[in-house]
Steps between C-alpha positions, in 0.01 A plus 500: 500500500600789707399815306801716550626769260719253303236233463244766391729620230553135378124448505424806284788427261391142459144608436600756235730253332241233499239727353732617225572142413135420478283602188276720695677841468568451122137411444389810679740720297373346183123560599579867596674545169206365300256706712690832448480444118126528514501854645331735251777751485778247433603516119420170320755398233365487157405161361506394129722404223855616519628693186780733405484803275806666351501880474704802560515712825429871419527631869813674374664563161732206546258259326608172674323183388291339764297176543176541678384181701131471532274274708161507304465877427710636776862603484697345770858550402728696261849389393761606246504338167799303404419527122468873494811686349491799745518333841541125436327408819597810708228694663487791762300497823238735358442266198461204726247686723280596198199297601459718804452799270230312311307363809545777751150656461583771752737672260292479180224687340220253398302705248478854353437756771425875527581717782193621704679659805768759527820428314707256704207400724505147346122520443392341181191387303519201251415582137476297181770477253284667238427800724866526605635496140237736382561747784876513397433518130253788544749698711780460253257570219401824671861612528531456113189685431608787712842519327693388807623144425832580664327510834484116487825337656612153584763361740604155378712247679502233217831418343565760237492262195211282615179495299320629804727814511454550128113482521493764782740729306292449183184599692657842602635552145167435341322726753756769468697512815872505532486434875593131511722444801701199624658401826875575501733195502852394426411429136450870455861577598624205278307640213624849540871381539458285181357801308777753604801259444384252237207668332156359414226368725613134531548311816803419701532125572765348726668167412571437868521119500820515287674772688802423708511828693183689614527845620155586647427855598214431746297237304339273746602191285357251743263747665246513220669697229410415126329162470548370844478131393765549237736679741477210757614261215755742387665518837537125497669526155747770648588268780580208259686730262681670784367840390625782714219717625546852645203645671495878546248575764492714824332209687585134535206380298456131411690573178782673677546219743504237221742696285872448488566862582268758661572868462296757696519858361290786624160485333479713191876489431503198278562701184820640651607143588441370151711793362773436746523145357494648156790737603716186570407330174594805306807592693637147466384476141306182596216566261394341169700697254319370185153594640616839631694606192261377229142478647473778757517884501573742772765304674784728410508877483370618169450819299155622420354664192597853625858402575430460865681213681259288709600284791466121450391235753857393557611844607198538716566186711870558506457860633206456738453137607834383635456227762608730781238761387229233475588367843406839635164492322403142550674388817652203309873462544719583201683174510169308480396702199825428314479137592145459364585698171792271438307184556223639275760558229656165532174303472404335168135578519424776757174692511394808702137550580314785675179513700400498870314218668228332287496783251147613580631857505748674270852584574711803404541561127852616514579207730352255244708665234826472713438124563429445128815674407693227691356252258598704206858544625540120506318444168224310675212643274330225324749240593448166668466556870453869463232756428307408177336739264154354472284513188122540505285177524316449163152564641251648235420866537139595526352743256549863609221635723238707320538858609239762432536873533420497869759226568775664295445843681507335842816293429668824391445657847776495767534197729397575854825349645746690269654172376669552159496868542813720459576472868454111506596407142564126571222424734190317376302527832546691832246382743614746776450794267149375431407534863682838526309632200177392643555670826606810308166521321543304188180337401449120449134404497514118480786277606545132422723303732600153352710233672663724739461657854690827464393646833699213658790435253614855394741712706319795661201282503317741726535781247334279232228414745425866548500568127243218429261680731485769243404264197122501465466140371736204563459155354694207627546190305670322780392147635610609844367724783827699498568853615441656155183311420345601826544858380300426165154600416445186295653144499524297192668198661746289295565125537807392694796347327375142520167589349606664174723522205780745501817549306858634573724599228873427559541482879764724651857396419422168312765464228286371222163601362212355705129553502313356801137446502300377812166333493215471756532188717162543680173667406454843653373466854302830500340743267828646380589555139827514302622860490593455131130414427389804717722738294362366176141521622550863629653602159193352322275680737671836418429444137624674183869476416577374854282191439652466147846463667393193687368250258577201710231297675704449807849513646591157363453618147713803551775272621459260213537779246837587657616144531431445135835674437686223681359239271565701187860552605570122449731505806481397860366217700190454725648224709821412673658185370773316678684577814741752375420857610412734216777753585767239430409464146450863380801497259400173324109468496333642197155500343209298620463133560172307515325809357116498523343455166257807556455795725190340685730208586773728605254699726380194672860399565586827638205498739613158625865568533468867619793620297660571165872543497771534230814344630735681282725812514740665263794597726747778407370708206660816652479655157119472482342492851541861601224739384658826610572777249869390501407136452720423803488462878491848647690588805418857410125495432378696191138436620578711816669760287189521272264507790683774689534710189123485451418550867718807539345690211419841627690440829867448596640147526591556864136590590383196307739264685395650835138453410572135424687451822836442325795635713766405253638747248687480168537178321431277803136582447497281187674204650458266795601680823410522868227729620451546867140452599402798706243531772363827656498333855743638736745233617488623864124461512476189281840314551422156366414364148186294441567224247211275391579129444335217322478134624421207265245364749317842536289610213597875439292591193130556441411153613465455883708250687319163528465379864711198421791737451438700805568177695859485330595834649715480818404667835766757453332595169130509598369416852136536553415840314849636553741535213869498578763727334865397487764724658857432550597440874743803482225734384272349750748562787547855386131584530420273791289237308481142632388182335114527468490875585187659388574816291347759275664563154437859398582672172382828357210315350356328809578232751465126557516260799726204509743304725879459477686192405886509546667373187870492441445480125332843500717786406545757781295816468231326297151370602397208280132448478316203320241589225180307487321558832315796645189446297181694592283279282455122402408286798598415859815327398641812336310806625685669786816270477818710519558811304553624137828695457368663183257708715801712627722490201588849379437594131854545365561462121780313323692744273416481126251205531268683736420177671442489881798429718388280779825433682588842630239598765659635817322405831531519872424208718336588826503237774146469654 
């Protein structure tokens, strides 16, 4: 055959085709595959018996039920439980990636450690648990002996009603320190709004599944808000019920894009928008007349005890919040405000809810009050599909802590953060004031950091980092090598969530009493110890009345003592029977079926099922649910009146309001109103607004993002080590940014590096920056990836509540 070009190509093609049709290449591929599996560094799948363990995910306060699949002793998969009332099979990305938190040894402390190098040098020496606990006990004992118990402080990230949180707070009480601090969250704003308008310290619950119109002021309903697994199911219910969802959000979040209507006001003006909707309802008399006339106060003008006429809520909104005025404040067209208000009024079961993103940080107090006022106007308090007045879960109370004279004197001293003082009467913890006080010379000798990473998660995180350098002795009970634990002097490492028992009392927003209890699904991998057991051991080591306040052998005993109250109540269930969701039967289900014959039997059932719930609620009851002095819902808050009267003793009211950051005057101070969030930054120098955002597939709390989740981020969110910020194309064109431009974000607090992603769903004039990256600790999968917006957030306070405002930092964006 003549070997010309055509015949050569035929020869090669024929040879390749013949080879592929023969078994030779497939045999070679199989041999190579087997050979590569013998490389020493290739992970070998676990071998052994397949089993499943039901428990509860405690990576967030949502308390979703999970099933952990194991091969031998190794966890290989985590799924949502179909038989768990909270989530009924739903689960968020972080919950699914939980085994990487357990098995990633690069992020975990493996035993007790003490620092041997300079603070922050990451130089440690392993110590025994006996030495570690005795070291801490002796130090606290020394503070009590010197008469300075208040120089002990704790920063706690556990859910406020959990057994773990109660143990830590009890330790400080028994020692004699008032300085128990918590990480601020949306539940703080809910609690304050509840106190000011409904009275009492109960919870707000949301009967969302039965709502037919949802007005969400920033809640990331499918972005991780509340119990994420629940919300995924709830959205399905809304679709089937044709529930109309309005998402109020300055950015086209996943929730906004799935909603029936998306409204984008200027950040921080949501209270004005709520009051503009209230204006329409009042003007058109489209409110619930029975509730307003018989079960509320402060709606109409009224005459006080000294014959002074006071302005009511109706006059306030009619005079100051007309849709055209609200349009100038919020940027939302007046016609749209009117349309939404009318649709809210026409709905049979509407609900209005407040809270930005996942709810990891609090919103404005007056904004929460304004949104809650919309529920009151429609009589949606304690009604099906509305906001429910929740009663306490019947857990047993522990005996009071034993307080000796040292403890009583210490507790009587002023808190280091000023919470509960005349200036901050409704705050229970102000973490940013803690750091400010430390930098100003206030003395804390020993600090316990529990289940939190405040150097990373708190606005003005750099200010807190500087403050911690002034604390002589820091003890971290974190299981992780996070930013705050690397600043510690001693590590007492906790188990991870799959290695221990933990409880969550009434997850955020759930509309019926629920107590969640997780259980260990694997034995601890390292020489870690349950933080509850550590706290009890430290208390016993201190001795005296402190030891007398902790008579339990271990954490489980302390939990059991609380849980006994659930059994004694004679109500509730420890299992979910049937396929009907719990929320569908709240009006009809009563009592307890298949009740255990004894508390030990009930305890074993609870550990196996992971929850106790009482599927019952008494709706209505307007004549008895409000615990205000008037016994009614208060548009005009008597609690604010009393607090300001006390706070202004010896000073003028105007000076007191100025000190609290309240710009309003007259009767508006005591009612929901709009307060403009002010910044000292000059607009010419810092023309843009920095707005942190939260993504459901990016862990943004104290737990670092697992590598699995990093893989779910798009290249326009994280590429290599570069984090992208979202900017509207019009804003980008004005300042000369292009897709992928490298920039520096600079505020008065500092600067960060990022890249630009052009996004039509970003409001012009705003830079949207994801939260959850920019770690300086953990391992190679997290350290140095992206940037943390909290490093450059300015410290601005919300009026009245004193909580940090994290959505009002002005920045300039400099193209590199």
